[in-house]
C-alpha positions in Angstrom: 8.4 23.5 -33.8 6.4 20.3 -34.3 6.7 17.6 -31.7 9.2 14.8 -32.5 9.6 12.0 -29.9 13.3 11.8 -30.7 14.0 15.5 -29.9 13.8 17.3 -26.6 10.4 19.0 -26.4 11.7 22.4 -25.4 8.8 24.0 -27.3 6.2 22.3 -25.1 3.2 24.7 -25.2 2.5 26.8 -22.2 -0.6 26.7 -20.0 -3.5 27.2 -20.3 -4.0 25.1 -23.4 -5.6 26.7 -26.4 -9.2 25.8 -27.0 -12.2 24.8 -24.9 -11.2 22.5 -22.0 -14.7 22.3 -20.4 -16.6 20.7 -23.2 -20.2 19.4 -22.5 -18.8 15.9 -21.9 -16.1 17.3 -19.5 -18.6 19.4 -17.5 -21.0 16.5 -17.2 -18.2 14.2 -15.9 -16.9 17.0 -13.6 -20.3 17.4 -12.0 -20.5 13.6 -11.4 -17.0 13.5 -9.9 -17.5 16.5 -7.7 -20.8 15.1 -6.3 -19.2 11.8 -5.3 -16.0 13.5 -4.0 -18.1 15.8 -1.8 -19.9 12.7 -0.3 -16.6 11.1 0.5 -15.1 14.2 2.0 -18.2 14.7 4.2 -18.1 11.1 5.4 -14.4 11.1 6.1 -14.5 14.5 7.9 -17.3 13.2 10.1 -15.5 10.2 11.4 -15.0 10.1 15.2 -11.3 9.2 14.7 -10.1 10.3 11.2 -6.6 9.2 12.2 -7.5 5.7 11.2 -7.9 6.8 7.6 -5.0 9.4 7.8 -2.7 6.6 8.8 -4.0 4.0 6.3 -5.1 5.6 3.0 -1.8 7.6 2.4 0.0 4.3 3.0 -2.1 2.5 0.4 -1.6 5.4 -1.9 2.2 5.2 -1.3 2.1 1.5 -2.1 0.1 1.9 -5.3 2.0 5.0 -6.5 5.3 3.2 -6.0 4.0 0.1 -7.8 3.4 2.2 -10.9 7.2 2.8 -10.9 7.8 -1.0 -10.4 8.6 -0.6 -6.7 6.5 -3.4 -5.4 5.7 -4.2 -1.8 2.7 -5.8 0.0 0.2 -4.0 2.2 1.2 -6.2 5.1 4.9 -5.4 4.6 4.1 -1.7 4.7 2.0 -1.7 7.8 4.5 -4.0 9.6 7.3 -1.6 8.5 5.5 1.4 10.2 5.8 -0.5 13.5 9.1 -2.3 12.9 11.1 -0.2 10.6 14.4 -1.9 11.2 13.2 -4.9 9.3 11.6 -3.0 6.4 12.5 -4.0 2.8 14.0 -1.3 0.5 10.6 -1.2 -1.4 8.7 -0.7 1.9 11.1 2.1 2.9 10.6 3.9 -0.5 6.8 3.7 0.0 7.1 5.0 3.5 9.0 8.0 2.2 6.2 8.6 -0.2 3.7 8.8 2.6 6.0 11.1 4.5 6.2 13.4 1.5 2.5 13.4 1.1 2.1 14.4 4.8 4.7 17.1 4.4 3.0 18.6 1.4 -0.4 18.5 3.2 1.1 20.3 6.2 2.1 23.2 3.9 -1.4 23.7 2.4 -2.6 27.2 3.3 0.9 28.3 4.4 2.7 28.0 1.1 1.4 28.0 -2.5 2.0 24.8 -4.6 5.0 25.8 -6.8 8.0 24.2 -8.5 9.8 24.5 -5.1 7.0 22.4 -3.6 7.7 19.7 -6.1 11.4 19.8 -5.4 10.7 19.3 -1.6 8.3 16.5 -2.3 10.7 14.7 -4.7 13.6 15.1 -2.2 11.4 13.5 0.5 10.4 10.7 -1.8 13.9 9.9 -2.8 15.5 10.3 0.6 18.0 13.0 -0.4 18.0 16.5 -1.8 17.3 16.7 -5.5 17.4 19.6 -7.9 15.8 20.1 -11.3 17.2 18.2 -14.2 20.1 19.7 -16.2 20.5 17.0 -18.9 18.5 15.1 -21.5 16.4 12.1 -20.5 13.9 10.2 -22.6 11.0 7.8 -22.1 11.4 4.6 -24.2 9.4 1.7 -25.4 11.6 -1.3 -24.3 9.7 -3.7 -26.6 10.0 -1.6 -29.7 13.5 -0.3 -28.7 12.7 3.3 -29.5 12.0 6.7 -27.8 8.3 7.6 -27.4 8.9 10.9 -25.7 11.8 13.2 -25.0 11.0 15.9 -22.4 12.4 19.4 -22.5 16.2 19.4 -21.9 17.7 22.8 -21.6 17.6 24.4 -18.1 16.1 27.6 -19.6 13.2 25.6 -21.1 12.6 23.6 -17.9 12.7 26.7 -15.7 10.3 28.7 -17.9 7.8 25.8 -18.2 7.8 25.2 -14.4 7.3 29.0 -13.8 4.3 28.8 -16.2 3.0 25.6 -14.5 3.1 27.2 -11.1 1.3 30.3 -12.3 -1.4 28.1 -13.8 -1.8 26.1 -10.6 -2.1 29.2 -8.4 -3.7 32.0 -10.4 -7.5 32.5 -10.1 -9.4 30.7 -12.8 -12.9 29.9 -13.9 -11.9 26.3 -14.6 -13.3 23.6 -12.4 -10.5 22.6 -9.9 -10.7 19.0 -11.1 -10.0 20.1 -14.7 -7.2 22.3 -13.5 -5.7 19.3 -11.7 -5.9 17.1 -14.8 -4.3 19.8 -17.0 -1.5 20.5 -14.5 -0.8 16.8 -14.0 -0.2 16.3 -17.8 2.0 19.4 -17.9 4.1 18.3 -15.0 4.7 14.8 -16.4 5.5 16.3 -19.8 8.1 18.7 -18.3 9.5 15.7 -16.3 11.7 18.1 -14.3 13.6 15.5 -12.2 15.9 12.6 -13.2 13.6 10.3 -11.2 10.5 10.5 -9.0 8.4 12.6 -11.4 5.4 10.3 -11.5 5.2 9.9 -7.7 5.7 13.6 -7.2 3.0 14.5 -9.7 0.5 12.1 -8.1 1.1 13.8 -4.7 0.5 17.2 -6.2 -2.9 15.9 -7.5 -4.1 15.3 -4.0 -2.6 18.6 -2.7 -4.3 20.6 -5.4 -7.7 19.2 -4.4 -7.0 19.9 -0.8 -5.9 23.5 -1.6 -9.0 24.0 -3.7 -11.2 23.0 -0.7 -12.5 19.8 -2.3 -10.8 17.6 0.3 -10.3 18.4 3.9 -7.8 15.5 4.3 -5.4 14.1 1.8 -7.3 10.9 1.3 -8.1 10.4 -2.4 -6.4 7.2 -3.4 -5.9 7.8 -7.2 -2.9 5.6 -7.9 -4.9 2.4 -7.7 -7.1 3.6 -10.6 -4.0 4.5 -12.6 -2.5 1.0 -12.0 -5.7 -0.7 -13.2 -5.7 1.5 -16.3 -2.0 2.0 -16.8 -2.1 1.5 -20.6 -4.8 4.1 -21.0 -3.0 6.5 -18.6 0.2 6.5 -20.8 -1.7 6.4 -24.1 -3.8 9.4 -23.2 -0.8 11.3 -21.9 0.9 10.7 -25.3 -2.4 11.7 -27.0 -2.2 15.2 -25.5 1.4 15.5 -26.7 0.9 14.2 -30.2 -2.6 15.4 -31.0 -3.8 17.9 -28.4 -6.1 15.2 -27.0 -7.1 17.2 -24.0 -10.8 16.1 -23.8 -10.1 12.4 -23.6 -7.3 13.0 -21.0 -9.4 15.2 -18.8 -12.3 12.8 -19.0 -10.0 9.9 -17.9 -8.8 11.9 -14.9 -12.3 12.9 -13.9 -13.5 9.3 -14.1 -10.5 8.4 -11.9 -11.7 10.9 -9.3 -15.2 9.6 -9.4 -14.2 5.9 -9.3 -11.8 6.5 -6.5 -14.3 8.5 -4.4 -16.8 5.7 -4.8 -14.3 3.1 -3.6 -13.2 5.4 -0.8 -16.8 5.7 0.5 -17.0 1.9 0.5 -13.7 1.7 2.4 -14.8 4.2 5.1 -18.0 2.1 5.6 -16.0 -1.1 5.8 -13.5 0.4 8.3 -16.3 1.6 10.5 -17.8 -1.9 10.4 -14.5 -3.3 11.6 -14.3 -0.7 14.3 -17.7 -1.8 15.6 -16.4 -5.4 15.8 -13.3 -4.4 17.6 -15.3 -2.4 20.1 -17.4 -5.5 20.8 -14.3 -7.7 21.1 -12.6 -5.3 23.5 -15.7 -5.0 25.6 -16.1 -8.8 26.0 -12.4 -9.8 26.2 -11.3 -7.0 28.6 -14.7 -6.6 30.3 -14.6 -2.9 29.7 -15.3 -0.5 26.8 -11.7 0.8 26.6 -11.8 3.3 23.8 -8.0 3.9 23.9 -7.3 0.2 23.1 -9.9 0.3 20.3 -8.3 3.4 18.7 -4.7 2.1 18.9 -5.8 -1.1 17.2 -7.5 0.8 14.5 -4.8 3.4 13.9 -2.0 0.8 14.0 -3.2 -2.5 12.6 0.3 -3.9 13.3 0.5 -3.1 17.0 3.2 -3.6 19.6 2.9 -3.9 23.4 4.7 -0.5 23.7 2.0 1.1 21.5 -0.7 0.1 24.1 1.5 1.2 27.0 2.1 4.6 25.5 -1.5 5.2 24.4 -3.3 3.8 27.4 -0.8 4.6 30.2 -0.7 1.1 31.6 2.2 -1.2 32.5 3.8 -3.6 29.9 2.4 -6.5 31.8 -1.2 -5.1 31.6 -0.8 -4.2 27.9 0.6 -7.6 27.0 -2.3 -9.3 28.9 -4.9 -7.2 27.1 -3.4 -8.0 23.7 -3.2 -11.7 24.4 -6.8 -11.8 25.7 -7.8 -10.3 22.3 -5.8 -12.9 20.5 -7.6 -15.6 22.5 -10.9 -14.0 21.6 -10.0 -14.1 17.9 -9.8 -10.4 17.4 -6.1 -10.2 16.9 -3.3 -12.5 15.5 0.1 -12.6 17.2 3.3 -12.9 15.1 7.0 -12.5 15.8 9.0 -9.6 14.3 12.5 -10.2 15.4 12.5 -10.2 19.2 9.2 -8.4 19.4 5.7 -9.6 19.3 3.3 -7.9 16.8 -0.5 -8.1 17.2 -2.3 -7.8 13.9 -5.8 -6.5 13.5 -6.5 -9.0 10.7 -10.1 -7.8 10.0 -8.8 -4.3 9.3 -6.0 -5.6 7.1 -8.4 -7.7 5.1 -10.3 -4.5 4.4 -7.2 -2.4 3.5 -5.7 -4.9 1.1 -6.3 -3.9 -2.6 
């Protein structure tokens, strides 16, 4: 049956798509993307303390991925919320759940295959309650034109069969480049649209997990959602192009370029974070008159830091921890702000680097 945007697309074609997915243009772009991705992965893996990136980049990804769904929060709100969750805004709490879902998914890599059950666990973590696969009709509309632009499969049998096929495509051995497999799988998951809400955020987590599972990333640190925000119109246009005209090549090229651009930016971010770390090392050495590596690491891992964080990490009294932090404020390395009854000490240099 031909696709009709007004009718549930229960006849969504199964994977793999018919035709040549790895055209000359796709292969060339895949090689470029793989090369830069490998450089980023090597750089991130060689960091003396990768926890700095493990804490920060998934939070930035959570912020951007949530923003695509019109859940908007600031970078400062998110990092403050990690240290002072009682004051977190609803948008910040949603973004923090996204980060938790990403970490949960990464922890399962190598122990469980990425299947439809994985997506249900991820979506449940994102939404903060257990979810199940959709059992009714939904549609994606154009609010300006007042019409449907896509109606996903609706019957439970169609959704179940398509998800089984999607999981087989993701997990069965293939000669396709893993980046191409990721791009194809992402389209299909969004086209199936198996949940009432949270499909986009779930699908974007699966992208990163697939690259980790394929060995292209050792840590879940590819920050793709910012690229999608910046090219949001193209993202949705090209998704529709696959549905309406089998526009696989343009869609895959778009996703490969996203990987390349994001990897380039991620390399720059790692370099900037390392430069900030060097400045914090110097500030700690001069202000505290010692090269206290524990203080450095806590300030880098938690750019919104509390006295108790230093106490727990460094094994010192509250009085000593508070004195150290205020000495660093006096030296210009940190900024002190109030968060309720608690003082927060902000690594402003690092926050300047992390803000989009």
